[in-house]
Structures are given as C-alpha cells and as structure tokens.
C-alpha positions in Angstrom: -14.9 -1.4 -7.4 -13.5 -4.2 -9.2 -11.1 -2.2 -12.3 -9.0 0.8 -11.5 -9.8 2.9 -14.9 -6.8 5.0 -14.6 -3.8 2.2 -14.0 -5.9 -1.0 -15.7 -5.8 -3.0 -12.2 -8.4 -5.5 -11.9 -9.2 -7.1 -8.1 -9.2 -10.6 -8.8 -9.2 -12.2 -5.7 -8.5 -15.4 -6.8 -4.7 -14.3 -6.9 -4.6 -13.4 -3.3 -2.2 -16.4 -2.5 0.6 -14.5 -5.1 -0.2 -10.8 -3.5 2.3 -10.8 -0.8 4.9 -11.8 -3.6 3.8 -9.0 -5.7 3.8 -6.4 -3.4 7.3 -7.3 -2.4 8.5 -6.9 -6.4 6.7 -3.2 -6.5 8.1 -2.4 -3.0 11.6 -3.3 -4.4 10.9 -1.3 -7.8 10.1 1.2 -5.5 13.5 0.9 -3.2 15.5 0.9 -6.7 13.7 4.5 -7.3 14.5 5.9 -4.3 18.3 5.2 -4.9 18.7 6.6 -8.1 19.4 10.2 -8.4 15.6 11.1 -10.0 14.3 14.6 -8.7 11.8 12.7 -5.8 11.1 16.0 -4.5 9.3 17.1 -7.3 6.0 17.7 -7.0 4.5 18.0 -10.8 1.7 20.8 -9.8 -0.3 21.4 -6.7 -2.1 18.4 -5.2 0.0 15.4 -7.1 2.6 14.3 -4.9 6.0 13.8 -5.8 7.8 10.6 -6.3 9.0 10.8 -2.2 5.6 11.4 -1.0 4.2 8.6 -2.9 6.4 6.0 -1.9 6.2 7.4 1.8 2.2 7.0 1.3 2.5 3.1 0.7 5.4 2.6 3.5 2.6 3.7 5.7 -0.5 1.7 3.5 1.8 -1.4 3.7 2.3 -0.6 7.7 -1.3 0.1 8.6 -3.3 -2.9 6.3 -0.6 -5.2 7.8 -2.6 -4.0 11.4 -6.1 -3.9 10.1 -4.9 -8.2 9.3 -4.1 -8.4 12.5 -6.7 -6.4 13.6 -9.3 -8.4 12.2 -7.7 -12.1 13.6 -8.7 -11.4 16.7 -12.0 -9.1 16.3 -14.6 -10.7 14.6 -15.4 -7.8 11.8 -13.6 -5.2 13.1 -14.3 -1.6 11.5 -11.1 -0.2 10.1 -10.2 3.4 11.3 -8.8 5.6 8.2 -5.6 5.9 7.9 -5.6 9.6 7.3 -3.7 9.9 4.1 -3.1 13.6 3.1 -3.0 14.8 7.5 0.0 11.8 6.8 2.3 13.7 4.5 1.8 16.9 6.2 2.5 16.0 10.2 5.7 13.6 8.7 6.7 16.0 6.3 7.0 13.5 3.8 8.7 15.4 0.9 10.9 16.2 3.7 12.1 12.3 4.5 15.6 10.6 3.3 15.4 8.8 0.5 17.6 6.4 1.5 15.8 5.4 4.8 12.4 5.3 2.8 14.0 2.6 0.7 15.1 1.1 3.8 11.8 1.7 5.7 9.8 0.8 2.5 10.9 -2.6 2.1 10.8 -3.5 5.6 6.6 -3.1 6.0 6.4 -5.2 2.5 8.2 -7.6 4.8 6.2 -7.2 7.8 3.2 -7.0 5.9 3.9 -10.3 3.7 5.1 -12.4 7.1 1.3 -12.0 8.4 0.0 -12.8 4.7 1.7 -15.8 4.7 0.9 -17.3 8.2 -2.6 -16.6 7.0 -4.4 -20.6 6.9 -7.7 -20.1 4.5 -10.1 -19.7 7.3 -8.1 -16.3 8.3 -8.1 -15.5 4.7 -12.1 -15.9 5.0 -11.7 -13.6 7.8 -13.8 -9.9 7.5 -13.8 -6.2 8.3 -15.2 -3.4 7.5 -13.3 -1.2 5.1 -13.7 2.5 4.8 -13.2 3.1 1.4 -14.8 4.1 -0.5 -17.7 3.6 1.3 -18.1 1.3 4.6 -18.6 -2.4 3.1 -17.7 -5.6 4.6 -14.2 -6.9 3.2 -12.4 -10.2 3.6 -8.7 -10.5 4.2 -8.5 -11.9 0.4 -9.6 -8.5 -1.0 -7.4 -6.6 1.8 -4.4 -8.0 0.4 -5.7 -7.4 -3.2 -5.7 -3.9 -3.1 -3.0 -3.6 -1.1 -0.8 -4.8 -4.6 -3.3 -2.1 -6.5 -2.5 0.7 -3.8 1.6 -0.6 -4.8 0.8 -0.9 -8.4 -0.8 2.0 -8.9 1.1 4.6 -6.7 4.3 2.7 -8.6 2.9 3.9 -12.0 2.1 7.5 -10.8 5.9 8.2 -9.9 6.9 6.0 -13.4 4.4 8.6 -15.3 6.3 11.5 -13.4 10.1 10.3 -13.9 9.5 9.5 -17.7 
C-alpha cells in the first residue's frame, strides 16, 4: 500500500526521520481526547470500535512495533508475528479500561518507540523484516516507522470522526 484512500495518508519513505516526532504529536492528541468529557466508550455501530478501544489499539501497536524494530536489529530479516488486533481488544477488555491510565500508557508507549527510532543509524534504518499485513512482504525499518505513523493518524481520524 502506497496510499490510504480512507484517510489520505501517503507512504513517503523519505519522511522516516520525522516519523517519531509526528507519532508523539498524534499520541498527545489522543491523550487530550482521553482526558476530555467525550463519550469514549460508545461504539457508533456494531463492529466499529469506540474511541477508547482505538486508543488502546494504538498503544498496543506502538509497543508491538517497538518490539519488531528491536527484533529486526538483532535478527536477520525476522518474521513478524501478527499482533492479534481483534483478539487483543477482547482479551484485554479495551472498552473497560481507565481513560487516564490509557492516556498515560499511550504517552509512555510513544516515548518507548521514539527512543528506539531515535537511536537508529542509517545502516539500522535499512534493516528489514517480513511484515505480514496485508500479505507477507519484506519491509525496511523506514517503512515500519512510516507505517506506524499511518496507524496513529488513521485511528486519530477514526476517533475524530466519531466525536464530531
């Protein structure tokens, strides 16, 4: 995927150096929303996550992506295990979690991910892994950073749309 038709995000791999900063900015907006008085547990329709569930998902994406980057730094072209997106929402009770705790965890997960990205040198950015979505493909850590930014921006759009 080079472009997301739903949110308008374009995968420009030259933007990888700015991805960590942009992810942090998006997470700060998520945290602000979680600290608002919005109806954060409401699902707009069956099968569509609530704003709280999207925030929990983004938190977990950041943690999983951090581990994937670290794995790629110590293993030659590792396979990424799918994160079990929908299973996590159920198993972890996303929609029952505390708003303030999730806001804090989101900020912490962004900081953890950013710390790893900020330490990568040019050779490390070129390291690869096998990413399984939408189908198994070899991707660079540059792509992982840009894709993670897409996840944050896309789900922030989902939440904004619900709260509008």
